[in-house]
C-alpha positions in Angstrom: -173.3 -129.0 43.1 -171.5 -127.6 46.2 -167.9 -126.4 46.0 -166.7 -129.5 48.0 -168.4 -131.8 45.6 -166.9 -129.9 42.7 -163.4 -130.2 44.1 -163.9 -133.9 44.8 -165.0 -134.5 41.2 -162.0 -132.6 39.9 -159.6 -134.6 42.1 -161.2 -137.9 41.0 -161.0 -136.9 37.3 -157.3 -135.9 37.6 -156.5 -139.3 39.3 -158.3 -141.1 36.5 -156.3 -139.2 33.9 -153.0 -140.1 35.6 -154.0 -143.8 35.7 -154.9 -143.9 32.1 -151.8 -142.0 31.0 -149.4 -144.3 32.9 -147.4 -146.7 30.8 -148.7 -150.3 30.5 -147.1 -152.6 33.0 -145.1 -155.6 31.7 -144.3 -158.9 33.3 -142.6 -162.1 32.4 -143.2 -165.4 34.2 -140.4 -168.0 34.5 -141.7 -171.5 34.0 -140.2 -175.0 33.3 -140.0 -175.4 29.5 -141.1 -178.9 28.4 -139.6 -180.1 25.1 -138.1 -176.7 24.2 -136.9 -176.0 20.7 -134.6 -173.4 19.2 -134.5 -170.8 16.5 -131.3 -170.3 14.6 -130.4 -168.4 11.4 -128.3 -165.7 9.7 -129.2 -162.1 9.0 -128.1 -161.1 5.5 -127.8 -157.7 3.7 -127.3 -157.6 0.0 -126.3 -154.7 -2.2 -124.2 -151.6 -1.6 -123.6 -150.8 2.0 -124.6 -147.2 2.9 -122.0 -145.1 4.6 -122.1 -142.3 7.2 -119.5 -139.5 7.1 -118.1 -138.5 10.5 -116.6 -135.0 10.7 -115.2 -134.3 14.2 -115.4 -130.6 15.0 -113.7 -130.7 18.4 -111.3 -132.7 20.5 -109.6 -134.2 17.4 -106.7 -135.4 19.5 -109.1 -137.9 21.2 -111.8 -138.2 18.6 -109.7 -138.6 15.4 -110.3 -137.2 12.0 -112.8 -137.3 9.2 -113.9 -140.8 8.3 -116.7 -142.9 6.8 -118.4 -145.7 8.8 -120.9 -148.3 7.4 -124.5 -148.1 8.5 -124.8 -151.8 8.1 -121.9 -154.0 9.3 -122.0 -156.6 6.5 -119.1 -159.0 6.2 -118.3 -161.7 3.6 -121.5 -163.2 2.2 -123.5 -160.3 3.5 -123.8 -161.5 7.1 -124.9 -158.6 9.3 -123.2 -158.1 12.7 -124.8 -156.2 15.6 -128.4 -156.8 14.6 -130.8 -157.6 17.4 -133.1 -160.6 17.2 -135.9 -161.1 19.7 -139.3 -162.8 20.2 -142.2 -160.5 20.6 -144.9 -160.7 23.3 -143.4 -163.5 25.3 -145.4 -163.7 28.6 -143.6 -166.7 30.0 -140.8 -169.2 29.3 -137.3 -170.2 30.4 -135.5 -168.9 33.4 -134.0 -165.5 32.8 -130.3 -165.5 33.6 -129.7 -161.8 34.0 -126.2 -160.3 34.3 -124.8 -160.2 37.8 -123.3 -156.7 37.2 -124.6 -153.7 35.4 -123.8 -153.8 31.7 -121.4 -151.1 30.7 -121.8 -148.3 28.1 -118.3 -146.7 27.7 -117.4 -143.4 26.1 -114.1 -144.3 24.5 -112.2 -142.3 21.9 -115.4 -140.4 21.2 -117.3 -143.6 20.4 -119.8 -145.7 22.4 -118.7 -149.2 23.4 -120.5 -151.4 22.7 -122.3 -149.9 19.8 -125.3 -152.3 20.2 -126.3 -154.3 23.3 -129.3 -155.8 25.1 -130.1 -155.1 28.7 -133.0 -156.5 30.7 -135.7 -154.0 31.7 -135.4 -153.2 35.4 -131.5 -153.3 35.4 -129.0 -150.4 35.5 -126.7 -149.4 32.7 -123.3 -148.4 34.0 -122.2 -145.3 32.0 -118.4 -144.7 31.9 -116.2 -142.0 30.5 -112.7 -143.3 29.5 -111.8 -140.1 27.7 -110.1 -136.9 29.0 -112.8 -134.8 27.5 -116.4 -133.9 28.4 -119.1 -136.3 27.2 -122.9 -135.9 27.8 -124.5 -139.3 27.4 -128.2 -138.9 26.4 -130.5 -141.8 25.9 -133.9 -141.6 24.2 -136.8 -144.0 24.0 -138.6 -142.6 20.9 -138.6 -138.9 21.9 -138.6 -139.3 25.7 -135.4 -138.9 27.7 -134.4 -142.1 29.5 -131.1 -140.7 30.9 -129.0 -137.6 30.5 -125.6 -137.7 32.1 -122.9 -135.0 32.0 -119.4 -136.6 32.4 -116.7 -133.9 32.5 -114.0 -136.1 34.0 -112.1 -139.1 32.8 -112.9 -142.2 34.9 -116.4 -141.0 35.8 -119.1 -143.7 36.2 -122.8 -143.2 36.7 -125.5 -145.9 36.9 -129.0 -145.3 35.4 -132.0 -147.5 35.7 -133.7 -148.8 32.5 -137.3 -149.2 33.4 -139.3 -149.4 30.1 -138.7 -152.0 27.3 -137.9 -150.8 23.8 -135.0 -149.5 21.6 -133.0 -146.7 23.3 -131.0 -144.4 21.0 -127.9 -143.1 22.8 -126.2 -139.9 21.7 -123.5 -137.5 23.0 -124.7 -133.9 23.3 -121.1 -132.8 23.1 -120.1 -134.9 20.1 -123.0 -135.2 17.7 -121.7 -138.1 15.7 -121.5 -140.5 18.7 -124.3 -143.1 18.6 -125.2 -146.3 20.3 -128.3 -148.5 20.7 -129.7 -150.4 23.7 -132.5 -152.9 23.4 -134.2 -152.9 26.8 -135.7 -156.4 26.8 -138.9 -157.6 28.5 -138.1 -161.3 28.1 -135.0 -163.5 27.8 -135.6 -164.6 24.2 -133.1 -162.4 22.3 -129.7 -162.4 20.6 -127.2 -160.0 19.0 -125.8 -161.3 15.8 -122.2 -162.2 15.5 -119.6 -161.0 12.9 -121.0 -163.5 10.4 -124.6 -162.5 11.0 -125.6 -165.7 12.8 -127.8 -166.0 15.9 -129.5 -168.6 18.0 -132.3 -168.4 20.6 -132.7 -171.6 22.7 -135.1 -173.2 25.1 -138.2 -171.8 23.3 -141.6 -173.4 24.2 -143.2 -175.1 21.2 -145.6 -172.8 19.4 -146.0 -170.0 16.9 -144.1 -166.7 17.4 -143.3 -163.4 15.9 -139.5 -162.9 15.6 -138.3 -159.3 15.2 -135.0 -158.5 13.5 -133.8 -154.9 14.2 -130.9 -153.2 12.7 -130.1 -149.5 13.1 -130.3 -148.6 9.4 -133.0 -150.9 8.1 -135.3 -150.8 11.2 -137.5 -153.7 12.4 -138.5 -156.7 10.3 -141.0 -159.1 11.6 -140.9 -162.8 10.7 -143.4 -165.5 11.7 -141.7 -168.6 13.3 -143.0 -172.0 14.3 -141.0 -173.8 16.9 -141.4 -177.6 17.3 -140.5 -179.6 20.4 -136.8 -180.5 20.6 -136.2 -179.2 17.0 -134.3 -176.1 15.6 -136.2 -173.8 13.3 -133.9 -172.5 10.7 -134.8 -168.9 9.9 -132.5 -167.0 7.5 -133.6 -163.4 7.1 -132.6 -160.8 4.4 -133.0 -157.2 5.5 -133.3 -154.3 3.1 
Protein backbone atom coordinates (compact mmCIF):
# COMPACT_ATOMS: atom_id res chain seq x y z
CA UNK A 1 0.00 0.00 0.00
CA UNK A 2 1.37 3.45 -0.96
CA UNK A 3 1.72 6.26 1.58
CA UNK A 4 -1.15 8.19 -0.04
CA UNK A 5 -3.45 5.18 0.25
CA UNK A 6 -2.36 4.67 3.84
CA UNK A 7 -3.21 8.28 4.75
CA UNK A 8 -6.55 8.00 2.93
CA UNK A 9 -7.40 4.87 4.91
CA UNK A 10 -6.42 6.58 8.19
CA UNK A 11 -8.59 9.63 7.42
CA UNK A 12 -11.58 7.47 6.49
CA UNK A 13 -11.20 5.40 9.65
CA UNK A 14 -11.01 8.55 11.81
CA UNK A 15 -14.14 9.94 10.16
CA UNK A 16 -15.97 6.66 10.83
CA UNK A 17 -14.95 6.76 14.50
CA UNK A 18 -16.29 10.33 14.82
CA UNK A 19 -19.62 9.36 13.24
CA UNK A 20 -20.03 6.31 15.47
CA UNK A 21 -19.09 8.26 18.60
CA UNK A 22 -21.53 11.11 17.90
CA UNK A 23 -24.64 11.20 20.12
CA UNK A 24 -27.83 9.74 18.68
CA UNK A 25 -30.04 12.37 17.11
CA UNK A 26 -33.56 12.79 18.51
CA UNK A 27 -36.66 14.21 16.92
CA UNK A 28 -40.30 14.75 17.80
CA UNK A 29 -43.07 15.06 15.23
CA UNK A 30 -46.09 17.24 15.97
CA UNK A 31 -49.31 15.65 14.70
CA UNK A 32 -53.04 16.07 15.25
CA UNK A 33 -54.06 13.84 18.16
CA UNK A 34 -57.38 12.07 17.52
CA UNK A 35 -59.34 11.05 20.61
CA UNK A 36 -56.57 11.94 23.01
CA UNK A 37 -56.69 10.79 26.60
CA UNK A 38 -54.90 11.86 29.76
CA UNK A 39 -52.79 10.49 32.60
CA UNK A 40 -53.30 11.82 36.11
CA UNK A 41 -52.21 10.72 39.52
CA UNK A 42 -50.31 11.47 42.68
CA UNK A 43 -46.75 10.66 43.69
CA UNK A 44 -46.54 9.36 47.27
CA UNK A 45 -43.63 8.77 49.63
CA UNK A 46 -44.19 6.86 52.87
CA UNK A 47 -41.91 6.56 55.86
CA UNK A 48 -39.29 8.81 57.44
CA UNK A 49 -38.09 11.61 55.21
CA UNK A 50 -34.28 11.62 54.83
CA UNK A 51 -32.54 14.91 55.61
CA UNK A 52 -29.44 16.62 54.29
CA UNK A 53 -27.40 18.88 56.57
CA UNK A 54 -26.16 22.10 55.00
CA UNK A 55 -23.11 23.73 56.62
CA UNK A 56 -22.23 27.02 54.89
CA UNK A 57 -18.49 27.63 55.18
CA UNK A 58 -18.41 31.06 53.51
CA UNK A 59 -20.60 34.08 52.74
CA UNK A 60 -22.86 33.35 55.73
CA UNK A 61 -24.33 36.86 55.57
CA UNK A 62 -25.93 35.86 52.24
CA UNK A 63 -26.06 32.08 52.55
CA UNK A 64 -27.40 31.72 56.08
CA UNK A 65 -26.41 29.27 58.78
CA UNK A 66 -26.40 25.54 59.43
CA UNK A 67 -29.70 23.84 58.60
CA UNK A 68 -31.34 20.57 57.59
CA UNK A 69 -33.29 20.23 54.35
CA UNK A 70 -35.47 17.28 53.27
CA UNK A 71 -34.29 15.13 50.36
CA UNK A 72 -37.94 14.36 49.58
CA UNK A 73 -40.50 17.19 49.79
CA UNK A 74 -43.38 15.12 51.17
CA UNK A 75 -46.39 16.97 52.53
CA UNK A 76 -49.55 15.82 54.29
CA UNK A 77 -50.51 12.35 53.14
CA UNK A 78 -47.03 11.81 51.70
CA UNK A 79 -47.63 13.73 48.47
CA UNK A 80 -44.26 14.48 46.85
CA UNK A 81 -43.59 17.92 45.39
CA UNK A 82 -41.00 18.62 42.68
CA UNK A 83 -40.98 15.13 41.20
CA UNK A 84 -40.74 14.96 37.41
CA UNK A 85 -43.15 12.75 35.48
CA UNK A 86 -42.70 12.10 31.75
CA UNK A 87 -43.50 9.65 28.98
CA UNK A 88 -40.55 7.79 27.54
CA UNK A 89 -39.74 7.35 23.83
CA UNK A 90 -42.52 9.55 22.42
CA UNK A 91 -41.75 10.01 18.73
CA UNK A 92 -44.86 12.01 17.88
CA UNK A 93 -47.92 13.59 19.42
CA UNK A 94 -49.47 16.92 20.38
CA UNK A 95 -48.17 20.35 19.46
CA UNK A 96 -45.31 21.40 21.69
CA UNK A 97 -46.05 24.79 23.25
CA UNK A 98 -42.54 25.78 24.24
CA UNK A 99 -41.80 28.81 26.44
CA UNK A 100 -41.45 32.09 24.53
CA UNK A 101 -38.60 33.19 26.80
CA UNK A 102 -35.64 31.26 28.12
CA UNK A 103 -36.49 29.59 31.46
CA UNK A 104 -34.52 31.06 34.37
CA UNK A 105 -32.16 29.40 36.82
CA UNK A 106 -31.43 31.95 39.54
CA UNK A 107 -28.65 31.95 42.15
CA UNK A 108 -30.54 33.50 45.07
CA UNK A 109 -29.47 33.46 48.75
CA UNK A 110 -27.03 30.67 47.86
CA UNK A 111 -29.80 28.44 46.56
CA UNK A 112 -30.91 27.67 43.03
CA UNK A 113 -34.40 28.81 42.09
CA UNK A 114 -36.27 26.82 40.93
CA UNK A 115 -34.86 23.68 42.50
CA UNK A 116 -36.43 21.45 39.82
CA UNK A 117 -37.65 22.40 36.35
CA UNK A 118 -38.20 21.04 32.84
CA UNK A 119 -36.76 22.75 29.74
CA UNK A 120 -37.24 21.53 26.16
CA UNK A 121 -34.08 20.33 24.43
CA UNK A 122 -32.77 22.94 21.99
CA UNK A 123 -33.70 25.87 24.25
CA UNK A 124 -31.49 28.14 26.34
CA UNK A 125 -31.49 28.31 30.10
CA UNK A 126 -31.02 31.86 31.41
CA UNK A 127 -28.64 31.71 34.39
CA UNK A 128 -28.90 34.67 36.80
CA UNK A 129 -26.94 35.78 39.84
CA UNK A 130 -29.11 37.69 42.31
CA UNK A 131 -26.47 37.56 45.05
CA UNK A 132 -23.62 39.99 45.82
CA UNK A 133 -21.17 37.06 45.95
CA UNK A 134 -19.39 34.89 43.39
CA UNK A 135 -21.28 31.85 42.12
CA UNK A 136 -19.98 29.33 39.60
CA UNK A 137 -22.97 27.53 38.10
CA UNK A 138 -21.93 24.12 36.76
CA UNK A 139 -24.30 21.71 35.02
CA UNK A 140 -23.59 18.01 34.41
CA UNK A 141 -25.33 15.42 32.24
CA UNK A 142 -24.10 12.23 33.92
CA UNK A 143 -20.38 13.21 34.12
CA UNK A 144 -20.18 15.49 31.07
CA UNK A 145 -20.21 19.26 31.59
CA UNK A 146 -23.22 20.92 29.95
CA UNK A 147 -22.39 24.47 31.09
CA UNK A 148 -19.87 26.05 33.47
CA UNK A 149 -20.48 29.73 34.17
CA UNK A 150 -18.52 31.97 36.56
CA UNK A 151 -20.76 34.79 37.86
CA UNK A 152 -18.74 37.18 40.05
CA UNK A 153 -21.18 40.11 39.91
CA UNK A 154 -24.69 40.61 41.22
CA UNK A 155 -27.17 41.00 38.37
CA UNK A 156 -25.17 38.96 35.86
CA UNK A 157 -27.12 36.91 33.33
CA UNK A 158 -25.77 34.29 30.92
CA UNK A 159 -27.71 32.09 28.48
CA UNK A 160 -26.61 28.53 27.74
CA UNK A 161 -28.04 26.14 25.16
CA UNK A 162 -29.35 22.78 26.35
CA UNK A 163 -28.81 20.43 23.43
CA UNK A 164 -29.08 16.87 24.71
CA UNK A 165 -32.09 15.38 26.56
CA UNK A 166 -31.66 13.98 30.06
CA UNK A 167 -31.42 14.92 33.75
CA UNK A 168 -28.92 17.74 34.33
CA UNK A 169 -27.48 18.09 37.83
CA UNK A 170 -26.56 21.70 38.64
CA UNK A 171 -24.02 22.61 41.31
CA UNK A 172 -22.16 25.74 42.42
CA UNK A 173 -18.41 25.24 42.49
CA UNK A 174 -18.13 28.06 45.04
CA UNK A 175 -20.85 26.81 47.42
CA UNK A 176 -20.83 23.03 47.48
CA UNK A 177 -24.28 22.57 49.04
CA UNK A 178 -26.12 24.34 46.22
CA UNK A 179 -28.03 21.92 44.02
CA UNK A 180 -30.70 22.02 41.31
CA UNK A 181 -32.06 19.71 38.64
CA UNK A 182 -33.15 20.34 35.05
CA UNK A 183 -34.92 17.70 33.00
CA UNK A 184 -34.10 18.48 29.37
CA UNK A 185 -37.13 17.04 27.61
CA UNK A 186 -37.30 15.48 24.14
CA UNK A 187 -41.12 15.59 23.97
CA UNK A 188 -43.94 17.67 25.52
CA UNK A 189 -45.45 14.88 27.61
CA UNK A 190 -44.15 15.82 31.05
CA UNK A 191 -45.18 17.41 34.33
CA UNK A 192 -43.66 18.56 37.61
CA UNK A 193 -45.72 17.54 40.64
CA UNK A 194 -47.40 20.18 42.74
CA UNK A 195 -47.18 20.62 46.51
CA UNK A 196 -49.65 17.78 47.07
CA UNK A 197 -47.81 15.43 44.70
CA UNK A 198 -50.44 15.56 41.95
CA UNK A 199 -49.74 15.70 38.22
CA UNK A 200 -51.56 15.51 34.89
CA UNK A 201 -50.37 14.84 31.34
CA UNK A 202 -53.00 15.60 28.69
CA UNK A 203 -53.74 15.08 25.00
CA UNK A 204 -51.98 11.71 24.89
CA UNK A 205 -52.64 9.52 21.81
CA UNK A 206 -54.40 6.26 22.79
CA UNK A 207 -51.86 3.47 23.34
CA UNK A 208 -49.46 1.84 25.77
CA UNK A 209 -46.62 3.83 27.27
CA UNK A 210 -43.82 3.81 29.81
CA UNK A 211 -44.23 6.61 32.34
CA UNK A 212 -41.13 7.63 34.28
CA UNK A 213 -41.29 9.20 37.74
CA UNK A 214 -38.01 10.85 38.75
CA UNK A 215 -37.19 12.32 42.14
CA UNK A 216 -33.73 13.50 43.18
CA UNK A 217 -33.36 11.11 46.14
CA UNK A 218 -35.24 8.02 44.94
CA UNK A 219 -34.15 8.19 41.29
CA UNK A 220 -36.27 6.92 38.37
CA UNK A 221 -39.28 4.63 38.66
CA UNK A 222 -40.87 3.27 35.46
CA UNK A 223 -44.58 2.50 35.32
CA UNK A 224 -46.52 0.97 32.38
CA UNK A 225 -49.59 3.00 31.42
CA UNK A 226 -52.46 2.34 29.00
CA UNK A 227 -54.27 5.40 27.66
CA UNK A 228 -57.73 5.01 26.17
CA UNK A 229 -59.44 7.50 23.85
CA UNK A 230 -61.02 10.43 25.69
CA UNK A 231 -60.43 8.82 29.08
CA UNK A 232 -58.13 9.65 32.00
CA UNK A 233 -55.85 6.90 33.24
CA UNK A 234 -55.44 7.20 37.02
CA UNK A 235 -51.88 6.28 37.98
CA UNK A 236 -50.93 6.75 41.65
CA UNK A 237 -47.27 5.90 42.27
CA UNK A 238 -45.45 5.23 45.53
CA UNK A 239 -41.72 5.93 45.35
CA UNK A 240 -39.22 4.40 47.74
